[in-house]
DRENTORLO-729409 format. One line per field, with one value per residue: residue number from 1; x, y, z of N, C-alpha, C, O in turn. Coordinates in pm, 1 decimal. Layout:
// DRENTORLO-729409
num = c(NUM;...)
n_u = c(X;...)
n_v = c(Y;...)
n_w = c(Z;...)
ca_u = c(X;...)
ca_v = c(Y;...)
ca_w = c(Z;...)
c_u = c(X;...)
c_v = c(Y;...)
c_w = c(Z;...)
o_u = c(X;...)
o_v = c(Y;...)
o_w = c(Z;...)
***
This chain:
// DRENTORLO-729409
num = c(1;2;3;4;5;6;7;8;9;10;11;12;13;14;15;16;17;18;19;20;21;22;23;24;25;26;27;28;29;30;31;32;33;34;35;36;37;38;39;40;41;42;43;44;45;46;47;48;49;50;51;52;53;54;55;56;57;58;59;60;61;62;63;64;65;66;67;68;69;70;71;72;73;74;75;76;77;78;79;80;81;82;83;84;85;86;87;88;89;90;91;92;93;94;95;96;97;98;99;100;101;102;103;104;105;106;107;108;109;110;111;112;113;114;115;116;117;118;119;120;121;122;123;124;125;126;127;128;129;130;131;132;133;134;135;136;137;138;139;140;141;142;143;144;145;146;147;148;149;150;151;152;153;154;155;156;157;158;159;160;161;162;163;164;165;166;167;168;169;170;171;172;173;174;175;176;177;178;179;180;181;182;183;184;185;186;187;188;189;190;191;192;193;194;195;196;197;198;199;200;201;202;203;204;205;206;207;208;209;210;211)
n_u = c(84.9;53.6;181.2;263.2;253.2;223.6;385.3;537.4;774.5;859.7;1107.3;1139.4;1214.8;1202.8;970.9;879.5;990.4;870.2;637.5;749.1;893.0;685.9;539.7;726.6;747.8;493.4;500.1;641.3;529.2;229.8;-4.5;116.5;93.5;192.0;370.9;458.0;717.3;811.8;1018.9;1282.6;1186.9;917.8;943.5;1046.9;829.0;634.9;757.2;735.4;465.9;381.4;498.8;693.9;754.4;977.2;1202.9;1278.0;1537.4;1602.0;1857.1;1764.4;1604.2;1767.9;1886.8;2079.6;2151.5;2368.7;2472.6;2562.6;2511.9;2234.7;2144.8;2222.1;2060.8;1800.4;1828.9;1835.5;1577.8;1419.9;1417.7;1636.8;1683.9;1907.3;1931.4;2156.8;2407.1;2684.0;2927.3;2894.1;2910.9;3145.4;3092.4;2910.8;3030.1;3091.4;2833.6;2714.7;2888.2;2846.8;2597.7;2380.2;2241.5;2106.1;2250.1;2188.4;2298.9;2242.5;2185.1;2135.9;1894.2;1779.5;1550.2;1427.0;1617.2;1624.6;1359.4;1359.4;1533.0;1390.6;1173.4;1302.4;1387.0;1136.7;1035.1;1199.2;1128.9;859.0;867.4;1002.5;820.0;583.9;660.1;883.3;1098.1;1116.1;1293.6;1523.6;1514.2;1582.2;1855.6;2183.8;2338.9;2151.4;2058.7;2282.6;2291.6;2044.3;2077.4;2280.5;2141.1;1905.4;2008.6;2224.0;2110.5;1941.7;2151.0;2338.5;2198.7;2198.9;2475.2;2538.9;2387.2;2497.6;2757.7;2707.5;2619.2;2852.2;3001.3;2924.9;3043.4;3147.5;2947.0;2859.6;2837.0;3115.0;3063.3;2851.5;2969.6;3153.5;2980.6;2859.6;3080.0;3126.5;2895.5;2942.9;3179.4;3088.2;2891.0;3042.2;3199.5;3002.9;2908.1;3134.3;3148.6;2915.3;2984.0;3203.7;3080.3;2888.0;3054.8;3193.8;2981.8;2901.7;3135.8;3146.0;2917.3;2987.8;3192.2;3046.7;2878.8;3061.5;3164.4)
n_v = c(-119.6;223.5;465.9;720.3;1069.9;1370.8;1602.2;1911.9;2097.3;2425.4;2607.6;2918.2;3260.5;3465.3;3653.8;3637.2;3413.7;3147.6;3150.6;3168.1;2926.7;2739.1;2788.4;2710.6;2437.6;2345.4;2326.0;2100.9;1870.8;1697.4;1879.3;1956.4;1945.1;2232.8;2364.2;2646.2;2755.8;3016.4;3043.8;2882.4;2757.0;2724.2;2553.9;2324.2;2259.5;2196.4;1972.5;1796.8;1750.8;1652.3;1446.8;1558.2;1498.1;1611.4;1874.3;2219.4;2424.2;2746.7;2990.4;3224.3;3184.6;3122.8;3306.4;3356.5;3097.5;2814.4;2704.4;2442.4;2266.0;2298.7;2207.7;1937.6;1847.3;1870.8;1713.4;1456.0;1402.1;1437.4;1440.8;1673.7;1997.1;2255.8;2606.7;2854.8;3116.2;3112.0;3135.5;2995.7;2735.2;2573.5;2509.3;2307.2;2102.5;1835.9;1701.6;1731.0;1591.0;1339.0;1284.8;1363.1;1602.7;1835.9;2108.1;2446.0;2731.5;3056.2;3267.4;3468.3;3335.1;3114.6;2964.0;2777.1;2563.8;2482.7;2394.6;2181.2;2002.8;1953.1;1821.7;1592.6;1464.4;1417.4;1235.9;1013.8;955.5;895.3;667.1;488.4;468.6;366.6;136.1;-54.6;-183.8;-61.5;146.1;13.5;-45.2;185.2;390.7;266.9;469.2;637.8;454.3;430.1;690.7;710.5;511.3;619.6;841.5;737.6;579.9;722.2;960.8;909.0;786.7;989.7;1150.4;987.0;970.4;1243.7;1314.7;1143.6;1243.1;1498.5;1439.9;1328.1;1553.1;1660.0;1516.2;1546.2;1533.5;1275.7;924.5;692.1;435.0;504.1;692.0;528.2;357.9;543.4;623.7;386.6;376.2;597.3;513.0;283.0;397.8;570.1;379.8;238.6;443.5;487.0;240.6;249.1;461.9;353.1;134.9;263.9;415.5;212.2;89.4;292.4;314.8;62.2;83.0;287.6;159.3;-48.2;93.5;202.1;-14.4)
n_w = c(0.0;-82.8;114.6;92.0;122.9;-41.7;85.9;144.3;316.3;368.4;501.9;540.5;560.8;391.4;235.3;-35.9;-152.8;-90.0;-251.0;-508.5;-520.6;-492.5;-724.5;-918.9;-858.9;-918.1;-1189.3;-1229.0;-1113.2;-988.8;-780.5;-452.3;-94.7;50.4;314.0;500.4;704.4;905.0;1080.2;1271.4;1500.3;1436.5;1218.6;1342.3;1500.7;1308.7;1191.3;1399.5;1403.0;1156.4;881.7;642.6;291.8;188.9;278.9;258.5;356.9;410.7;440.7;542.8;764.6;971.6;1154.4;1436.8;1461.1;1422.1;1101.5;1006.2;1225.4;1254.5;1006.4;1016.7;1223.6;1114.7;888.3;982.0;1022.3;797.0;433.7;284.5;144.5;107.4;101.0;56.9;91.0;-135.7;-6.3;225.7;168.9;232.3;501.9;486.6;358.1;434.0;502.1;250.1;80.2;181.6;94.6;242.7;225.7;-15.5;-189.1;-269.1;-424.0;-308.2;-514.9;-806.3;-1036.3;-860.2;-765.2;-962.5;-976.4;-707.4;-677.6;-857.1;-731.4;-498.0;-611.5;-711.5;-474.8;-361.2;-545.7;-504.3;-237.0;-268.4;-432.5;-264.1;-53.1;-168.1;-309.9;-180.5;-309.9;-552.0;-614.2;-672.6;-935.0;-1056.0;-1175.7;-1088.8;-975.6;-857.3;-672.2;-501.7;-399.7;-269.0;-81.6;81.1;175.6;304.9;509.6;621.3;714.8;957.4;1094.8;1123.1;1299.8;1528.3;1578.7;1613.1;1840.9;2032.4;2044.0;2138.0;2396.3;2496.3;2506.6;2742.2;2938.6;3193.9;3380.1;3371.7;3451.0;3449.4;3318.5;3146.4;2981.6;2852.1;2708.7;2539.0;2389.3;2255.2;2096.1;1930.3;1797.9;1660.3;1498.6;1337.9;1207.7;1064.9;898.9;740.8;613.0;457.9;292.4;150.7;25.3;-135.5;-301.8;-434.6;-568.2;-744.8;-895.7;-1019.1;-1173.0;-1351.6;-1490.4;-1604.2;-1778.1;-1953.3;-2077.6)
ca_u = c(0.0;131.9;151.2;330.1;173.5;308.8;398.5;662.6;790.9;952.8;1149.8;1183.6;1169.0;1191.2;828.6;847.4;1049.2;778.0;549.6;828.9;923.2;560.9;508.9;819.0;715.8;368.0;531.4;715.9;451.0;95.0;-1.8;153.9;60.7;310.4;360.0;567.0;759.7;887.7;1125.4;1329.6;1095.3;797.7;980.9;1055.8;693.2;569.9;818.0;683.9;323.5;360.7;624.1;700.6;836.4;1103.1;1205.2;1376.2;1584.0;1666.1;1936.9;1694.2;1539.2;1867.5;1919.3;2213.0;2172.1;2476.7;2418.4;2590.4;2440.4;2092.5;2123.8;2232.9;1942.2;1685.4;1856.0;1808.7;1432.9;1354.7;1502.1;1662.9;1749.8;1951.8;1958.4;2241.9;2508.1;2794.6;3034.4;2865.6;2925.0;3243.0;3034.3;2828.2;3104.5;3080.7;2701.0;2687.8;2967.6;2787.7;2465.5;2275.6;2163.6;2129.9;2283.9;2159.6;2356.5;2137.6;2225.8;2072.9;1761.4;1799.7;1430.0;1403.5;1704.7;1577.6;1235.4;1394.2;1590.9;1278.7;1098.1;1378.2;1378.6;999.6;1019.8;1264.5;1049.1;734.9;899.0;1036.8;701.2;485.6;717.4;1015.4;1203.1;1108.3;1410.3;1631.8;1506.6;1638.4;1997.4;2263.7;2385.9;2042.3;2056.6;2387.7;2252.7;1934.6;2134.2;2347.3;2042.0;1812.6;2078.8;2309.4;2035.7;1922.0;2280.4;2397.3;2129.2;2251.3;2613.1;2540.2;2336.7;2595.9;2870.4;2661.4;2620.2;2991.9;3050.6;2887.8;3088.1;3182.8;2836.0;2813.6;2913.8;3212.2;3004.2;2769.9;3064.2;3207.3;2878.4;2844.1;3196.3;3103.3;2795.1;3010.0;3271.6;3010.7;2824.6;3145.4;3236.4;2893.7;2907.2;3245.0;3110.6;2818.5;3056.9;3282.9;2987.9;2829.3;3160.1;3219.1;2864.9;2908.4;3248.5;3103.9;2819.8;3060.1;3262.9;2946.0;2829.6;3168.2;3205.5)
ca_v = c(0.0;346.0;552.6;846.7;1190.9;1473.5;1718.0;1986.8;2199.2;2531.1;2690.3;3037.8;3386.9;3555.7;3649.9;3608.7;3287.9;3033.7;3160.4;3135.6;2783.8;2666.3;2806.2;2625.6;2297.3;2313.2;2295.6;1975.2;1756.1;1724.7;1967.2;1904.2;2030.4;2310.4;2432.4;2742.7;2789.0;3140.1;3042.3;2747.9;2701.1;2682.2;2437.7;2208.9;2225.3;2128.7;1840.7;1712.0;1725.1;1572.4;1403.9;1602.4;1416.8;1683.9;2006.2;2317.6;2513.0;2866.1;3053.2;3341.0;3152.2;3080.6;3402.9;3331.3;2952.3;2764.0;2638.5;2299.1;2193.5;2302.7;2119.7;1798.1;1815.8;1851.9;1606.7;1324.7;1387.0;1435.8;1472.3;1816.5;2082.0;2377.2;2723.1;2946.7;3185.4;3026.9;3143.6;2903.0;2599.2;2493.3;2461.5;2189.3;2013.7;1695.5;1643.2;1725.9;1480.1;1213.7;1268.1;1390.5;1719.7;1899.5;2248.7;2539.9;2863.4;3159.9;3376.5;3460.2;3274.5;2982.9;2884.5;2659.0;2454.3;2434.6;2320.3;2055.6;1913.7;1912.4;1723.3;1467.4;1400.5;1369.3;1117.5;903.7;921.6;834.7;532.5;405.1;446.5;285.7;7.5;-53.6;-230.8;4.1;228.4;-70.3;-46.2;309.4;373.4;235.9;591.2;676.9;359.2;467.5;816.0;681.8;434.3;713.7;927.6;667.3;526.7;821.9;1064.1;870.5;756.3;1117.8;1192.4;905.7;1012.1;1380.2;1318.0;1078.6;1335.2;1606.8;1387.5;1314.0;1687.8;1690.5;1396.2;1573.4;1498.3;1140.1;813.6;631.1;332.9;570.2;749.9;418.5;312.6;647.7;614.3;270.5;417.0;684.5;432.1;197.5;483.4;614.5;263.2;211.8;550.5;461.2;124.8;297.2;543.1;265.5;56.1;352.2;448.9;93.2;69.4;392.3;278.8;-52.5;129.4;360.8;60.6;-119.8;180.0;227.1;-142.3)
ca_w = c(0.0;-91.4;229.0;68.7;108.9;-102.5;174.4;132.6;420.9;329.6;614.8;468.0;618.6;277.1;203.5;-175.6;-196.4;-92.5;-368.3;-627.5;-518.3;-517.8;-866.0;-996.0;-835.1;-985.4;-1327.8;-1233.3;-1065.1;-941.2;-662.6;-321.3;18.8;85.6;442.4;515.6;840.4;899.0;1180.2;1304.9;1599.9;1365.5;1137.8;1433.1;1542.9;1196.0;1176.2;1506.3;1383.1;1035.4;819.3;503.3;203.8;171.6;343.4;212.2;463.4;356.9;545.9;597.4;892.2;1070.0;1259.6;1491.3;1472.6;1336.0;982.5;997.0;1331.3;1222.9;891.2;1059.9;1304.4;1026.9;791.2;1041.6;1034.9;666.5;319.2;302.6;45.9;176.4;17.2;133.7;12.4;-179.9;92.7;335.8;118.6;308.6;627.7;460.0;268.5;475.7;477.6;106.1;26.2;229.4;35.9;340.7;185.6;-144.7;-166.2;-377.6;-395.9;-304.6;-602.7;-936.9;-1043.6;-800.6;-735.3;-1047.5;-935.7;-577.4;-700.6;-923.6;-630.7;-413.4;-688.3;-717.7;-343.2;-345.8;-630.0;-432.6;-119.0;-315.2;-478.2;-148.6;29.0;-237.2;-348.7;-119.3;-398.9;-681.7;-646.0;-723.5;-1080.2;-1104.8;-1206.1;-970.5;-910.8;-768.5;-561.8;-407.9;-334.2;-176.8;29.0;171.4;239.9;393.0;626.5;683.8;786.8;1097.8;1155.1;1162.5;1421.2;1638.9;1604.0;1665.2;1977.9;2119.0;2061.0;2225.2;2533.0;2536.5;2535.7;2880.9;3010.4;3333.5;3467.7;3340.0;3510.2;3358.1;3229.8;3044.2;2886.2;2773.2;2613.5;2437.9;2301.6;2169.6;1997.9;1833.6;1717.8;1570.5;1400.6;1243.3;1127.0;971.9;799.3;649.1;532.2;359.5;195.0;63.9;-55.4;-235.5;-398.1;-515.9;-654.9;-850.9;-982.1;-1100.0;-1271.8;-1456.5;-1572.2;-1682.6;-1884.1;-2052.3;-2141.2)
c_u = c(88.0;90.6;210.8;229.1;264.9;306.4;535.3;664.8;898.2;983.6;1217.1;1127.8;1155.9;1048.4;794.2;891.5;952.1;685.9;624.5;859.7;799.1;523.8;597.3;783.4;587.8;390.1;599.2;632.8;311.0;102.4;34.6;100.1;188.6;283.6;481.0;591.9;849.1;1000.4;1167.8;1235.3;969.1;825.9;988.4;916.2;619.3;625.2;766.3;538.4;292.7;496.8;626.6;787.4;971.6;1089.7;1310.3;1409.3;1659.3;1739.9;1868.6;1627.7;1640.0;1887.1;2061.5;2242.9;2283.3;2420.3;2439.1;2512.1;2290.9;2059.5;2126.5;2111.1;1821.6;1705.2;1830.5;1659.0;1361.4;1456.5;1515.4;1734.0;1782.4;1981.2;2036.6;2342.4;2622.7;2907.0;3014.9;2880.3;3028.2;3187.8;2957.1;2899.1;3085.3;2941.5;2663.9;2760.8;2908.9;2647.5;2351.5;2185.0;2196.6;2157.5;2253.4;2215.9;2248.2;2184.6;2160.4;1933.7;1769.2;1671.4;1404.7;1490.1;1659.2;1451.2;1263.7;1452.8;1483.7;1197.2;1171.0;1371.2;1237.9;978.1;1081.5;1178.6;920.5;758.3;925.9;914.0;602.5;533.4;860.3;1128.1;1209.5;1235.0;1528.2;1631.2;1555.2;1786.9;2074.3;2316.2;2278.1;2035.2;2161.0;2350.9;2142.5;1986.1;2200.0;2245.2;1958.9;1879.9;2157.5;2232.3;2007.3;2053.4;2349.1;2331.4;2179.0;2390.2;2618.1;2493.5;2433.1;2714.0;2832.2;2662.0;2763.5;3054.7;3016.9;2933.3;3120.6;3071.4;2784.6;2899.0;3005.2;3150.5;2920.5;2860.0;3120.7;3107.8;2856.9;2960.5;3182.8;3002.5;2859.8;3100.9;3197.0;2941.6;2923.1;3185.8;3129.0;2887.4;3016.7;3213.8;3012.7;2888.5;3133.6;3192.4;2930.2;2931.3;3187.7;3105.3;2869.9;3022.3;3211.4;3004.8;2886.8;3131.3;3164.8;2898.6;2933.3;3210.5;3139.6)
c_v = c(123.9;439.7;691.7;959.8;1301.9;1600.7;1781.8;2092.9;2297.7;2615.3;2813.9;3162.0;3494.8;3546.5;3607.3;3469.0;3169.3;3033.3;3120.9;2986.4;2700.3;2673.7;2717.0;2478.1;2254.9;2279.3;2159.4;1853.5;1798.6;1809.3;1892.7;1998.1;2100.7;2386.5;2522.6;2770.1;2912.0;3149.7;2898.8;2680.8;2649.4;2558.7;2312.4;2163.5;2151.1;1987.4;1744.0;1673.2;1645.5;1543.1;1448.2;1508.6;1479.1;1820.6;2093.1;2410.0;2628.8;2937.7;3175.2;3312.7;3124.3;3177.6;3381.2;3181.9;2906.9;2681.9;2487.2;2219.4;2187.4;2207.6;1973.4;1756.0;1787.1;1734.2;1468.4;1300.7;1377.8;1463.6;1624.6;1879.3;2213.3;2487.0;2822.7;3012.9;3091.4;3024.1;3045.1;2756.8;2516.4;2438.5;2330.9;2087.0;1866.5;1637.8;1637.1;1607.7;1345.5;1190.6;1297.8;1505.7;1758.3;2047.3;2330.2;2675.6;2969.9;3281.6;3357.8;3401.0;3130.3;2902.8;2766.3;2539.6;2395.9;2350.6;2185.0;1955.3;1865.8;1803.1;1589.3;1392.6;1345.5;1241.1;995.7;858.1;850.8;690.7;439.2;372.7;352.2;146.4;3.6;-99.4;-156.3;80.4;145.6;-75.6;84.0;287.2;343.6;360.1;641.4;583.8;397.7;594.0;792.1;604.7;526.5;797.2;853.6;612.5;635.8;927.7;1024.8;839.7;883.7;1171.2;1117.4;953.3;1151.3;1388.7;1252.4;1171.4;1453.4;1562.7;1371.8;1449.8;1732.4;1577.4;1420.4;1533.7;1357.5;1034.9;750.0;524.3;394.2;631.4;642.2;369.4;415.4;645.8;496.2;303.3;501.9;603.3;345.0;279.8;531.4;500.0;231.7;318.0;529.9;342.4;165.2;377.7;454.8;183.8;140.5;387.4;331.7;68.7;165.9;361.8;163.2;-10.5;204.4;263.4;-16.9;-37.5;203.8;101.9;-159.4)
c_w = c(0.0;20.9;210.3;54.0;61.4;-18.5;157.3;242.3;375.5;453.1;556.0;535.8;512.7;224.5;62.2;-219.0;-194.2;-213.6;-494.4;-633.9;-551.0;-664.5;-952.6;-980.1;-906.3;-1132.5;-1342.8;-1193.8;-1024.0;-814.1;-533.9;-214.0;62.6;215.2;459.3;663.0;833.4;999.6;1206.0;1404.1;1532.5;1280.6;1223.7;1477.6;1431.8;1177.2;1282.3;1483.4;1256.5;972.5;673.3;420.1;181.3;239.2;277.5;328.0;400.3;469.4;606.7;731.6;1003.5;1185.2;1307.0;1503.7;1378.5;1220.6;985.5;1101.3;1301.7;1108.2;933.5;1143.2;1215.4;932.0;848.9;1058.3;900.6;558.1;310.7;183.4;115.8;74.4;101.2;40.9;-21.6;-77.1;207.7;294.3;195.8;440.4;608.7;372.1;304.2;453.1;329.5;44.3;65.0;174.5;130.1;297.9;42.2;-115.4;-290.6;-338.4;-407.0;-384.5;-738.7;-929.8;-991.6;-775.6;-829.1;-1009.4;-802.8;-593.6;-765.3;-824.8;-533.0;-482.9;-693.7;-585.4;-317.5;-426.3;-563.2;-315.1;-159.6;-360.7;-360.9;-64.7;-37.9;-270.7;-296.5;-211.4;-530.0;-716.1;-691.9;-875.1;-1140.6;-1131.1;-1078.5;-900.4;-815.1;-648.2;-456.8;-331.1;-231.7;-56.4;130.6;247.0;343.4;517.7;697.6;760.5;932.3;1168.4;1202.8;1288.4;1543.5;1678.1;1667.3;1809.1;2075.9;2146.1;2150.0;2371.7;2584.3;2568.2;2676.9;2973.4;3156.8;3429.4;3446.4;3409.7;3404.3;3267.8;3117.0;2937.2;2794.4;2668.5;2502.2;2339.4;2206.3;2060.6;1889.3;1741.4;1617.1;1461.5;1294.8;1151.2;1023.6;862.7;696.5;558.8;422.6;251.4;97.7;-28.2;-168.1;-343.3;-491.0;-614.0;-773.0;-947.3;-1074.4;-1207.8;-1385.9;-1549.9;-1660.0;-1800.0;-1992.7;-2127.1;-2278.9)
o_u = c(186.3;-22.6;209.1;130.8;371.8;233.7;637.2;569.1;1011.9;896.5;1336.5;1008.5;1104.2;1008.4;689.2;835.0;951.1;659.3;570.9;853.2;806.1;480.7;549.8;788.3;575.9;307.7;613.4;663.4;277.1;205.6;-10.8;66.3;283.2;187.5;594.1;499.7;950.5;1070.4;1098.3;1207.4;919.1;742.1;941.6;889.6;548.9;549.9;754.9;491.9;189.7;596.9;567.1;881.4;1069.9;979.8;1419.1;1319.8;1767.0;1689.8;1911.1;1597.3;1600.6;1902.4;2154.9;2349.6;2291.8;2330.8;2343.3;2452.6;2227.5;1959.3;2042.3;2064.7;1749.0;1609.8;1806.5;1617.2;1254.6;1568.8;1417.0;1829.7;1694.9;2047.7;1988.4;2360.5;2654.6;2974.7;3110.1;2863.7;3002.4;3231.2;2940.2;2836.2;3065.3;2930.4;2590.0;2703.1;2919.9;2585.1;2237.2;2066.1;2299.3;2095.0;2287.0;2184.1;2172.0;2219.3;2132.9;1863.8;1765.8;1680.9;1363.7;1442.4;1655.3;1437.8;1199.4;1424.9;1486.0;1157.4;1108.4;1351.8;1222.9;910.9;1023.5;1157.5;877.6;678.0;878.6;903.3;543.6;457.6;950.6;1242.6;1297.4;1279.4;1624.5;1732.8;1568.7;1837.9;2035.5;2336.5;2309.4;2009.0;2131.9;2376.2;2146.5;1944.2;2178.3;2259.6;1943.3;1815.2;2158.0;2281.7;2044.6;2066.3;2410.4;2397.6;2199.0;2419.1;2692.0;2552.0;2449.0;2764.1;2914.0;2700.6;2792.1;3149.0;3072.5;2868.5;3121.5;3097.1;2677.9;3019.6;2975.6;3182.2;2918.9;2830.7;3133.9;3144.8;2838.4;2940.9;3223.0;3020.4;2834.8;3099.2;3238.1;2934.4;2891.2;3204.3;3160.0;2863.8;2995.1;3248.7;3025.2;2857.2;3130.1;3223.6;2923.7;2898.7;3203.3;3128.7;2845.6;3007.6;3241.7;3007.7;2849.3;3131.4;3194.8;2879.8;2899.1;3282.6;3162.4)
o_v = c(130.1;488.0;772.6;946.8;1323.9;1695.2;1712.7;2168.6;2259.5;2686.3;2813.2;3169.0;3603.2;3441.6;3546.6;3412.7;3093.6;2928.2;3048.7;2926.3;2603.7;2574.1;2655.2;2402.2;2140.4;2211.2;2108.1;1742.5;1916.9;1810.4;1780.7;2113.6;2035.6;2462.6;2480.3;2803.4;2911.6;3250.8;2804.8;2561.4;2542.5;2469.0;2206.1;2044.0;2053.6;1893.8;1623.9;1573.2;1578.4;1606.5;1381.9;1447.6;1408.9;1874.1;2045.9;2467.5;2610.8;2944.6;3223.9;3406.1;3104.3;3136.2;3386.7;3144.4;2955.8;2599.6;2411.6;2116.6;2083.8;2136.2;1894.5;1642.4;1690.3;1663.7;1373.6;1193.8;1317.5;1505.3;1696.5;1824.1;2275.1;2462.9;2869.5;2970.8;3001.2;2922.4;3014.6;2666.2;2399.2;2332.8;2253.6;1996.0;1782.6;1532.9;1547.9;1532.7;1248.7;1088.7;1262.2;1506.7;1719.5;2105.4;2290.9;2728.3;2972.8;3385.2;3245.5;3415.2;3035.4;2780.6;2661.0;2426.1;2274.0;2246.3;2085.4;1835.7;1750.4;1704.7;1484.0;1271.1;1238.6;1148.9;887.1;738.5;756.7;602.3;325.6;262.6;266.8;49.8;54.4;-58.1;-182.8;80.8;200.7;-106.2;94.3;177.0;389.3;358.3;683.3;627.6;398.1;603.6;846.4;629.1;513.4;821.2;900.2;599.6;641.7;979.7;1099.0;863.7;885.9;1229.9;1176.4;974.0;1174.2;1460.4;1298.9;1177.5;1502.4;1639.2;1398.9;1459.2;1830.3;1547.9;1326.4;1503.6;1322.1;1053.4;754.2;522.1;342.4;623.8;662.7;342.6;379.3;664.2;504.5;263.5;481.4;623.0;334.4;237.4;533.3;519.8;201.7;285.7;552.7;343.4;121.4;364.4;477.5;165.4;95.8;389.2;349.7;31.7;126.8;380.9;166.1;-61.8;188.6;281.2;-47.9;-90.3;223.1;109.0;-259.9)
o_w = c(73.9;22.8;303.1;-19.0;118.3;-49.2;156.1;259.0;347.8;503.4;526.0;565.3;539.9;174.0;41.0;-312.8;-291.4;-271.9;-578.4;-741.2;-627.0;-722.5;-1047.9;-1076.9;-950.0;-1193.5;-1453.8;-1237.4;-1023.8;-747.1;-510.4;-240.0;106.9;225.6;435.2;737.5;763.7;1005.3;1167.6;1393.0;1567.6;1271.6;1182.9;1490.1;1458.4;1150.5;1257.7;1538.2;1249.1;1005.8;588.4;470.9;157.4;254.1;244.4;390.0;343.5;581.6;711.5;805.7;1118.4;1300.1;1227.0;1552.2;1265.8;1240.1;969.0;1068.9;1321.4;1112.1;890.7;1133.5;1238.1;899.0;774.2;1102.6;891.0;586.7;327.6;129.0;176.5;-26.3;204.4;-73.4;55.9;-61.9;279.5;376.0;223.1;486.1;703.0;318.3;216.4;389.7;287.8;-34.5;-10.2;204.1;101.7;329.6;-13.3;-26.6;-402.4;-231.7;-503.6;-327.7;-780.8;-829.4;-1070.0;-765.0;-780.3;-1009.8;-786.4;-529.6;-732.1;-833.8;-490.0;-420.5;-681.7;-583.6;-258.5;-380.2;-564.9;-295.0;-92.7;-330.8;-358.3;-10.7;28.5;-261.4;-363.1;-193.1;-611.9;-830.9;-745.4;-937.6;-1262.6;-1111.0;-971.0;-779.0;-703.6;-536.2;-337.2;-211.0;-121.3;56.8;251.0;366.9;456.3;621.6;820.6;860.6;1023.2;1288.4;1309.5;1373.9;1649.6;1796.0;1763.0;1890.2;2188.7;2258.4;2227.7;2460.1;2701.0;2646.7;2726.6;3073.8;3236.3;3546.0;3496.7;3426.0;3284.9;3148.9;3005.4;2817.9;2673.7;2554.2;2386.0;2219.3;2090.3;1945.5;1770.5;1619.9;1501.5;1346.1;1176.0;1031.1;908.3;746.3;577.5;440.8;308.3;133.1;-23.3;-145.9;-282.6;-462.0;-611.8;-729.1;-887.1;-1068.1;-1193.7;-1319.7;-1502.1;-1671.7;-1775.3;-1909.6;-2109.3;-2226.6;-2346.2)
***
């Protein structure tokens, strides 16, 4: 049974941008339910009340919140597209390289690209929800990307929370610290395994296509 609902969450404080993104998306697929959050607090509240198929996080809602930490928090809850100035790209180099987020430079006519990435993430989520094996029939490159996203997002949440707790180790008993360190080590090992598997899959696909 297909349990996918076409929900899009736009975390944007720029008044004109949600309208532009919605207009672009309407040209790419059937109408979706679009919810706009004008602040991080509102975005978190919406995420707690429903599960969007994809979320766009625009830097206009950040205020003084750190970009990388905020991105990692949201990426472990839903598929994420980030819109920010090109100068902020180095802050997201790791999550982008790991396939956790999509990045769109906030310059020029960027809404069409952002809408296209939202549509692609929605398509993946819809396929996975309706037919768990359907995405295997897509290209192997998509398979590798989905693998990184579907496993790395919750894994990043586990790793991030464990590291945050370890940062407060002065108030924790030694056995708890040891268990948290084990969680971190296992999460890092699993993330590396996923990276190597995905890289190998993509390499094999390139060789198959060139043969």
